[in-house]
N, C-alpha and C positions, 0 to 999 in steps of 0.2 A: 329712491321710483312712486312716481303719481299711478293710481290706478284709473281705469277707462274713466271712470264719469270722471273725475279730476279733470282727466284727457278732453273729454268729449265741454266739457262745460267751460276749457280755455282756450276754443274755436274763435273765431272772429267774423265771419263771414257777413257778407251783402244782404239786405233783409231780403227783398224780393227771390234771392235764391235761396236761402231759409226757404220762408212762405211757401212757394215754386215744393221745394223738395218736402215740407211736411203732406202737404197733397197729394205728393205723392206715395207719400211714405203711407197713406191708408187702404191704399191696397195693394203694400208688399206682401211677395208671397217668395220665401226666402226659398224655394225653389227649384222654380222663374228665376230669381236674379239671380242670385250667388252663385252661380253658374257661370255668371258673360260673363261676371266680372271678377272674379276666381279662377274661372277654369272648368271645367268640368271633370267629372269623378266626384269621391266622395266628400260630402261636403264636410267643411268643418266643425265644430262644435262652434258658441254663437263667443264668447270670446276670442279664444283663437282670429274667427272673420273679422270680429271690428276690430281689432288691433292688425292685421291685414288692408282692411275697409280704410283702417288710419292712414297708414303710409302709403297707397293710392291717391287717398282725397289729399295729404300734403302736394306729391308731383303735381298733381293737374292747378290746386292752388295757384305753385309759384308758379307753375304756367300761364292762366291769371293773371298774377299781381304783375308780372313779365311782360303782359301784353304779345306771350309767346302768337306766331301764327299756327301755331298749330295746338292751339289751343280749342276743345270741344267743348261747348259748354252742355250741352248733352250729356255727355262721357261724365263731366262730374256732377252735374245735379244725377243721374245712375247713379252715382256711386253716392253721394249723401243722401238721396232716398235710401240707402239696403244698408250705411252706419244708422238715420233715423233708426232703420226698420227691424237691424239686429242690437239694437241702444231695448228697444222697447220692449226683443225678447227676453231680453237679459235681465230687463226686472221686473216682469212676469212671472209669477211662480208655477212651475213646470203645471199644478193641476189643473191651471188654465188655459195652459193651451193645447194642452194634448188631453185631453182627460180616457183613460185609459180602462174606465170601469163604468158600466151604470150604478149607478146606487141608488134603489126601492126603502123605498121607507116597510117596517117590517110586518108582517100582519098581527096587528090586536086580534 
């Protein structure tokens, strides 16, 4: 079984689509974007969310390649933005994402 990073690296998508997704990922906010894509309720952890987004993106890419009339470029782009955003969150150490305490220098 491949790890998540290998699954992401093995994907081949059109450059323009990925460029637009990378630009959109700059403004990615997990709490605002994921519920639209995965359904409302408690948000899953980053790794399970990534796996679900990979499944959804595979469906959209299949529709794109088949020329399906129901294919939505905007929806596909939304999923790619979330994929990139979640992948970045997975690589970022937890301390950098949400600092819980303010560390002050000890008085001298």
